[in-house]
N, CA, C and O of each residue as an XYZ file, in Angstrom:
420
protein
N      34.667     -8.114    -16.366
C      34.808     -8.865    -15.532
C      33.494     -7.931    -14.489
O      32.506     -8.440    -13.960
N      33.911     -6.486    -14.454
C      33.017     -5.276    -13.640
C      31.797     -5.296    -14.268
O      30.780     -5.083    -13.608
N      31.737     -5.572    -15.715
C      30.012     -5.141    -15.902
C      29.592     -7.159    -15.778
O      28.391     -7.260    -16.030
N      29.972     -8.042    -15.600
C      29.924     -9.385    -15.603
C      29.532     -8.861    -14.125
O      28.787     -7.915    -14.380
N      29.620     -8.951    -12.828
C      29.040     -8.013    -11.864
C      27.795     -7.545    -11.926
O      26.674     -8.012    -11.720
N      28.261     -6.466    -12.272
C      27.066     -4.797    -12.641
C      26.243     -5.916    -13.040
O      27.125     -6.726    -13.325
N      25.168     -6.496    -13.248
C      24.805     -7.461    -14.761
C      23.746     -8.130    -13.708
O      22.546     -7.883    -13.593
N      24.777     -9.302    -12.775
C      24.446     -9.952    -11.925
C      24.078     -8.747    -10.598
O      22.950     -8.557    -10.142
N      25.274     -8.075    -10.180
C      24.258     -8.307     -9.379
C      22.545     -6.718     -9.592
O      21.860     -6.090     -8.785
N      22.631     -6.785    -11.025
C      21.126     -5.551    -11.230
C      19.629     -7.293    -11.775
O      18.406     -7.383    -11.880
N      20.834     -8.245    -11.939
C      18.991     -9.238    -12.003
C      19.630     -9.199    -10.471
O      18.820     -9.315     -9.551
N      20.740     -9.076    -10.213
C      19.378    -10.583     -8.244
C      18.592     -8.395     -8.196
O      17.423     -8.366     -8.580
N      18.975     -7.432     -7.932
C      17.941     -6.629     -8.022
C      17.023     -6.617     -8.155
O      16.110     -6.336     -7.378
N      17.017     -6.980     -9.382
C      15.326     -7.057    -10.204
C      14.360     -8.107    -10.240
O      13.284     -8.173    -10.835
N      15.187     -9.245     -9.183
C      14.710    -10.470     -8.324
C      14.118    -10.153     -7.472
O      12.956    -10.528     -7.322
N      15.197     -8.762     -6.023
C      14.548     -8.675     -4.883
C      12.967     -7.557     -5.368
O      11.756     -7.646     -5.162
N      13.770     -6.691     -5.996
C      12.141     -5.856     -6.090
C      10.854     -6.579     -7.036
O       9.915     -5.922     -7.486
N      11.036     -8.102     -7.231
C       9.901     -8.359     -7.938
C       9.108     -9.540     -6.422
O       8.032    -10.137     -6.411
N       9.533     -9.512     -6.003
C       9.715    -10.673     -4.913
C       9.090     -9.831     -3.844
O       8.253    -10.340     -3.098
N       9.658     -7.787     -3.641
C       8.766     -7.694     -2.608
C       7.596     -7.177     -3.431
O       6.816     -6.477     -2.785
N       7.233     -7.410     -5.015
C       6.339     -6.794     -5.015
C       5.215     -8.054     -4.853
O       4.304     -7.620     -4.149
N       5.000     -9.182     -5.172
C       4.535     -9.893     -5.121
C       4.134    -10.451     -3.498
O       3.124    -11.104     -3.233
N       5.024    -10.085     -2.661
C       5.035     -9.687     -1.387
C       3.775     -8.573     -1.159
O       2.691     -9.053     -0.828
N       3.840     -7.635     -1.264
C       2.529     -6.207     -1.534
C       1.448     -6.019     -2.093
O       0.762     -5.025     -2.330
N       1.311     -7.786     -2.407
C       0.184     -7.695     -3.594
C      -0.395     -8.513     -2.640
O      -1.323     -7.942     -2.067
N      -0.185     -9.651     -2.258
C      -0.769     -9.877     -1.174
C      -0.534    -10.182      0.710
O      -0.560    -11.086      1.545
N      -0.289     -8.595      0.554
C      -0.622     -7.776      2.756
C      -1.132     -6.708      1.729
O      -0.994     -6.164      0.633
N      -2.282     -6.888      3.685
C      -3.600     -5.894      2.993
C      -3.617     -4.767      4.334
O      -4.750     -5.245      4.287
N      -3.561     -4.202      4.978
C      -3.762     -2.970      5.603
C      -5.238     -2.193      5.412
O      -5.781     -2.169      4.308
N      -5.798     -1.604      6.515
C      -6.805     -1.173      7.051
C      -7.090      0.301      7.164
O      -6.205      1.003      7.652
N      -7.915      0.706      6.878
C      -8.126      1.811      7.291
C      -9.596      2.252      8.184
O     -10.699      1.896      7.769
N      -9.461      2.909      9.204
C     -10.756      2.939      9.522
C     -11.606      4.505     10.316
O     -10.722      5.361     10.354
N     -12.530      4.914     10.729
C     -13.192      5.729     10.889
C     -14.318      5.778     11.858
O     -14.629      4.667     12.288
N     -14.994      6.761     12.301
C     -15.720      6.488     12.575
C     -16.237      5.755     13.453
O     -17.383      5.308     13.408
N     -14.889      5.452     14.904
C     -15.119      4.226     15.697
C     -15.536      2.559     15.127
O     -16.184      1.640     15.628
N     -14.920      2.709     14.053
C     -15.164      1.704     13.326
C     -15.719      0.977     12.843
O     -15.642     -0.204     12.504
N     -16.859      2.422     12.780
C     -18.249      2.206     11.472
C     -17.836      1.813     10.454
O     -18.544      1.155      9.692
N     -16.032      2.259     10.078
C     -16.403      2.464      8.428
C     -14.986      1.933      8.134
O     -14.037      2.596      8.554
N     -14.788      0.946      7.541
C     -13.300      0.384      6.989
C     -13.239     -0.210      5.676
O     -14.076     -0.762      4.963
N     -11.775      0.112      5.534
C     -11.454     -0.032      3.926
C     -10.216     -0.621      4.106
O      -9.397     -0.037      4.816
N      -9.884     -1.871      3.489
C      -9.216     -2.886      3.135
C      -8.783     -2.313      2.057
O      -9.556     -1.722      1.303
N      -7.023     -2.438      1.751
C      -5.834     -2.131      1.128
C      -5.311     -3.248      0.779
O      -5.296     -4.229      1.522
N      -4.600     -3.212     -0.927
C      -4.127     -4.236     -0.811
C      -1.939     -2.996     -0.563
O      -1.845     -1.787     -0.348
N      -0.636     -4.106     -0.743
C       0.123     -2.955     -1.158
C       0.039     -2.627     -1.369
O      -0.013     -1.550     -0.776
N      -0.331     -2.744     -3.581
C      -0.820     -1.507     -4.682
C      -1.472     -0.262     -4.590
O      -1.665      0.714     -5.315
N      -1.866     -0.800     -2.936
C      -2.594      0.515     -3.093
C      -4.318      0.496     -3.450
O      -5.204      1.338     -3.595
N      -4.209     -0.821     -3.487
C      -5.582     -1.264     -4.811
C      -6.965     -1.546     -3.543
O      -6.652     -2.332     -2.649
N      -7.921     -1.147     -3.492
C      -9.244     -0.863     -2.792
C      -9.896     -2.383     -3.046
O     -10.432     -2.608     -4.131
N      -9.827     -3.586     -1.851
C     -10.005     -4.556     -1.427
C     -11.199     -4.892     -0.871
O     -11.818     -5.922     -1.137
N     -11.515     -4.105     -0.156
C     -12.803     -3.347      0.261
C     -13.591     -3.055      0.914
O     -13.886     -4.158      1.373
N     -14.868     -1.717      1.819
C     -15.463     -0.653      1.569
C     -16.955     -2.178      2.383
O     -17.773     -2.974      1.922
N     -16.331     -1.627      4.057
C     -17.702     -2.562      5.260
C     -17.837     -0.995      6.194
O     -17.008     -0.316      6.800
N     -19.464     -0.844      5.919
C     -19.965     -0.185      6.959
C     -20.938     -0.796      7.510
O     -21.642     -1.740      7.151
N     -20.890      0.061      8.729
C     -22.349     -0.646      9.893
C     -23.603     -0.007      9.637
O     -23.707      1.101      9.109
N     -24.456     -0.651      9.981
C     -25.290     -0.256      9.026
C     -26.098      1.040      9.910
O     -27.077      1.640      9.464
N     -25.503      1.293     11.146
C     -25.662      2.938     11.741
C     -25.440      4.085     11.058
O     -25.793      5.150     11.565
N     -24.771      4.051      9.702
C     -23.581      4.612      9.474
C     -24.140      5.671      8.754
O     -23.899      6.866      8.588
N     -25.456      4.360      8.154
C     -26.201      3.935      6.276
C     -28.113      4.818      6.623
O     -29.125      4.144      6.815
N     -28.070      6.777      6.604
C     -28.640      7.454      7.092
C     -29.213      7.814      5.725
O     -28.453      8.594      5.151
N     -30.192      7.540      5.079
C     -30.838      9.086      4.107
C     -29.483     10.330      4.505
O     -28.364     10.653      4.105
N     -30.658     10.763      5.724
C     -30.172     11.698      6.263
C     -29.248     12.696      6.386
O     -29.374     13.912      6.529
N     -27.763     11.571      6.261
C     -26.118     11.919      6.443
C     -25.466     11.572      5.125
O     -24.470     10.876      4.925
N     -26.177     12.151      4.348
C     -24.637     10.765      3.550
C     -23.822     12.107      3.596
O     -22.761     11.697      3.125
N     -23.691     12.968      3.761
C     -22.056     12.882      3.687
C     -21.217     12.866      4.722
O     -20.006     12.963      4.524
N     -21.754     12.737      6.014
C     -20.725     12.811      7.609
C     -20.307     10.909      6.447
O     -19.140     10.641      6.161
N     -21.309     10.101      6.085
C     -21.157      8.697      5.347
C     -20.033      8.774      4.506
O     -19.145      7.924      4.557
N     -20.006      9.747      3.721
C     -19.365     10.473      2.806
C     -18.089     10.719      3.011
O     -17.270     10.555      2.106
N     -17.603     11.317      4.719
C     -16.615     11.787      4.867
C     -15.932     10.784      5.305
O     -14.844     10.544      4.782
N     -16.545      9.785      6.618
C     -16.373      8.690      6.239
C     -14.963      7.927      6.124
O     -13.837      7.750      6.588
N     -16.121      7.548      4.926
C     -15.388      6.740      4.131
C     -14.194      7.059      3.393
O     -13.375      6.153      3.238
N     -13.851      8.724      2.690
C     -13.064      9.278      2.437
C     -11.898      9.578      3.222
O     -10.880     10.081      2.748
N     -12.145      9.089      5.105
C     -11.441      9.437      5.721
C     -10.715      7.704      5.785
O      -9.647      7.646      5.177
N     -11.110      6.538      6.345
C     -10.842      4.900      6.233
C      -9.963      5.365      4.670
O      -8.852      5.894      4.698
N     -10.547      5.117      3.662
C      -9.817      5.674      2.262
C      -8.403      5.992      2.659
O      -7.677      5.022      2.879
N      -7.978      7.005      2.765
C      -7.525      8.028      2.885
C      -6.027      7.306      3.973
O      -4.924      7.852      3.993
N      -6.386      5.970      4.807
C      -6.106      5.812      6.037
C      -5.357      5.330      5.093
O      -4.357      5.634      4.443
N      -6.082      4.530      5.191
C      -5.732      2.813      4.441
C      -4.472      2.773      3.538
O      -3.545      1.971      3.645
N      -4.645      4.177      2.262
C      -3.461      4.630      0.602
C      -2.671      4.561      1.942
O      -1.954      3.562      1.987
N      -2.580      5.710      3.539
C      -1.373      5.518      4.401
C      -0.609      5.234      4.247
O       0.486      5.653      3.871
N      -1.447      3.641      4.775
C      -0.946      2.648      5.675
C       0.143      1.653      4.097
O       1.208      1.038      4.048
N      -1.135      2.093      2.922
C      -0.122      0.577      2.301
C       1.203      1.483      1.560
O       2.166      1.015      0.953
N       0.924      2.738      1.806
C       1.978      3.537      0.407
C       3.556      3.268      1.592
O       4.677      3.004      1.157
N       3.181      3.440      3.184
C       4.046      3.566      4.216
C       4.748      1.985      4.085
O       5.954      1.759      3.987
N       3.706      1.028      4.110
C       4.288     -0.691      3.589
C       5.172     -0.629      2.345
O       6.200     -1.290      2.199
N       4.609      0.322      1.375
C       5.899     -0.376      0.230
C       6.857      0.601      0.833
O       7.389      0.969     -0.215
N       7.335      1.144      1.578
C       8.570      2.501      1.082
C       9.046      1.751      2.660
O      10.256      1.834      2.453
N       8.973      1.204      3.824
C       9.527     -0.266      4.706
C      10.202     -0.823      3.285
O      11.310     -0.464      2.886
N       9.037     -2.083      2.366
C       9.215     -2.045      2.092
C      10.935     -2.526      1.365
O      11.782     -3.415      1.452
N      10.605     -0.964      0.500
C      11.726     -1.445     -0.488
C      12.579     -0.296      0.559
O      13.315      0.338     -0.197
N      12.775      0.250      2.122
C      14.013      0.845      2.463
C      14.884     -0.477      2.899
O      16.051     -0.637      3.255
N      13.647     -1.438      2.680
C      15.001     -2.881      2.824
C      16.077     -3.396      2.256
O      17.270     -3.666      2.394
N      14.645     -3.433      1.171
C      15.166     -4.381     -0.100
C      16.915     -3.254     -0.251
O      17.944     -3.792     -0.658
N      16.884     -1.805      0.141
C      17.553     -0.861     -0.456
C      18.431     -0.563      0.395
O      19.374      0.131      0.012
N      18.357     -1.080      2.027
C      19.296     -0.148      2.961
C      19.491      1.057      3.404
O      20.262      1.524      4.243
N      18.252      1.743      2.361
C      17.740      2.915      2.971
C      18.376      3.985      1.498
O      18.127      5.088      1.013
N      18.860      3.382      1.365
C      20.072      4.124      0.017
C      19.320      4.806     -1.236
O      18.789      4.014     -2.014
N      19.226      6.013     -1.489
C      18.423      6.023     -2.863
C      19.159      5.683     -3.778
O      20.247      6.251     -3.873
N      18.794      4.664     -4.718
C      18.923      4.544     -6.280
C      18.250      5.120     -7.163
O      17.070      4.955     -7.473
N      19.226      5.991     -7.679
C      18.321      6.668     -8.964
C      18.399      5.566     -9.909
O      19.181      4.657    -10.187
N      17.267      6.018    -10.292
C      16.999      5.200    -11.489
C      16.223      3.597    -11.282
O      16.273      2.725    -12.149
N      15.776      3.500    -10.436
C      15.078      2.541     -8.939
C      13.154      2.798     -8.754
O      12.315      3.429     -8.112
N      13.379      1.415    -10.235
C      12.033      1.085    -10.534
C      11.158      1.108     -8.621
O      11.428      0.762     -7.471
N       9.628      2.009     -9.699
C       8.598      2.092     -8.728
C       8.128      1.091     -8.643
O       7.910      0.306     -9.566
N       7.775      0.888     -6.942
C       7.013     -1.169     -6.812
C       6.212     -0.782     -7.159
O       6.415     -0.453     -8.328
N       5.415     -0.600     -6.905
C       3.854      0.376     -7.977
C       3.197     -0.263     -8.838
O       2.293      0.292     -9.463
Protein backbone atom coordinates (compact mmCIF):
# COMPACT_ATOMS: atom_id res chain seq x y z
CA UNK A 1 0.00 0.00 0.00
CA UNK A 2 2.78 2.46 0.91
CA UNK A 3 4.69 1.64 -2.27
CA UNK A 4 1.61 2.33 -4.34
CA UNK A 5 1.14 5.71 -2.66
CA UNK A 6 4.81 6.56 -3.16
CA UNK A 7 4.66 5.57 -6.83
CA UNK A 8 1.56 7.71 -7.30
CA UNK A 9 3.27 10.68 -5.61
CA UNK A 10 6.35 10.17 -7.77
CA UNK A 11 4.24 10.06 -10.93
CA UNK A 12 2.41 13.26 -9.97
CA UNK A 13 5.70 15.00 -9.18
CA UNK A 14 7.14 13.93 -12.54
CA UNK A 15 4.04 15.24 -14.30
CA UNK A 16 4.43 18.54 -12.48
CA UNK A 17 8.11 18.75 -13.45
CA UNK A 18 7.23 18.12 -17.08
CA UNK A 19 4.58 20.86 -16.93
CA UNK A 20 7.08 23.31 -15.41
CA UNK A 21 9.66 22.44 -18.09
CA UNK A 22 7.07 23.16 -20.79
CA UNK A 23 6.18 26.47 -19.14
CA UNK A 24 9.84 27.48 -18.93
CA UNK A 25 10.37 26.74 -22.62
CA UNK A 26 7.62 29.22 -23.51
CA UNK A 27 8.57 31.99 -21.08
CA UNK A 28 10.97 34.67 -22.28
CA UNK A 29 13.10 37.08 -20.26
CA UNK A 30 15.22 39.93 -21.56
CA UNK A 31 18.62 41.28 -20.63
CA UNK A 32 19.32 44.89 -21.50
CA UNK A 33 22.50 46.94 -21.49
CA UNK A 34 23.68 50.28 -22.81
CA UNK A 35 20.38 51.96 -21.87
CA UNK A 36 18.51 49.60 -24.18
CA UNK A 37 21.03 49.65 -27.04
CA UNK A 38 21.61 45.90 -26.63
CA UNK A 39 18.78 43.47 -25.86
CA UNK A 40 19.10 39.72 -25.47
CA UNK A 41 16.04 37.48 -25.19
CA UNK A 42 16.36 34.09 -23.47
CA UNK A 43 13.74 31.45 -22.69
CA UNK A 44 13.33 29.74 -19.33
CA UNK A 45 15.68 26.95 -20.44
CA UNK A 46 18.46 29.56 -20.85
CA UNK A 47 18.46 29.28 -24.63
CA UNK A 48 19.34 32.56 -26.35
CA UNK A 49 16.47 33.41 -28.71
CA UNK A 50 17.57 36.76 -30.11
CA UNK A 51 20.08 39.57 -29.90
CA UNK A 52 19.02 43.07 -30.94
CA UNK A 53 21.51 45.89 -31.44
CA UNK A 54 20.72 49.56 -31.84
CA UNK A 55 22.62 50.93 -34.84
CA UNK A 56 24.23 53.54 -32.59
CA UNK A 57 26.41 50.87 -30.92
CA UNK A 58 27.62 49.33 -34.17
CA UNK A 59 30.87 51.23 -34.66
CA UNK A 60 33.93 49.46 -36.10
CA UNK A 61 36.08 51.68 -33.87
CA UNK A 62 34.28 50.53 -30.70
CA UNK A 63 34.07 46.75 -31.07
CA UNK A 64 35.30 46.25 -27.49
CA UNK A 65 32.42 48.35 -26.14
CA UNK A 66 29.88 46.43 -28.21
CA UNK A 67 31.27 43.11 -26.99
CA UNK A 68 31.00 44.29 -23.38
CA UNK A 69 27.42 45.46 -23.91
CA UNK A 70 26.42 42.12 -25.44
CA UNK A 71 28.11 40.17 -22.66
CA UNK A 72 26.36 42.26 -20.01
CA UNK A 73 22.95 41.77 -21.64
CA UNK A 74 23.49 38.00 -22.00
CA UNK A 75 24.53 37.67 -18.36
CA UNK A 76 21.48 39.62 -17.22
CA UNK A 77 19.12 37.53 -19.34
CA UNK A 78 20.67 34.28 -18.12
CA UNK A 79 20.35 35.40 -14.49
CA UNK A 80 16.68 36.23 -15.04
CA UNK A 81 16.08 32.85 -16.68
CA UNK A 82 17.79 31.07 -13.79
CA UNK A 83 15.71 33.01 -11.26
CA UNK A 84 12.55 32.16 -13.18
CA UNK A 85 13.40 28.46 -13.13
CA UNK A 86 14.24 28.65 -9.42
CA UNK A 87 10.90 30.30 -8.65
CA UNK A 88 9.03 27.62 -10.61
CA UNK A 89 10.89 24.82 -8.82
CA UNK A 90 10.35 26.41 -5.43
CA UNK A 91 6.64 26.70 -6.14
CA UNK A 92 6.59 23.05 -7.20
CA UNK A 93 8.40 21.73 -4.12
CA UNK A 94 7.16 24.25 -1.57
CA UNK A 95 10.76 25.32 -1.04
CA UNK A 96 11.91 21.86 0.04
CA UNK A 97 15.24 20.57 -1.21
CA UNK A 98 14.44 17.08 -2.47
CA UNK A 99 17.43 14.75 -2.97
CA UNK A 100 17.55 13.29 -6.46
CA UNK A 101 15.17 15.93 -7.82
CA UNK A 102 15.86 16.31 -11.52
CA UNK A 103 17.17 19.59 -12.83
CA UNK A 104 14.65 21.61 -14.87
CA UNK A 105 17.17 22.37 -17.58
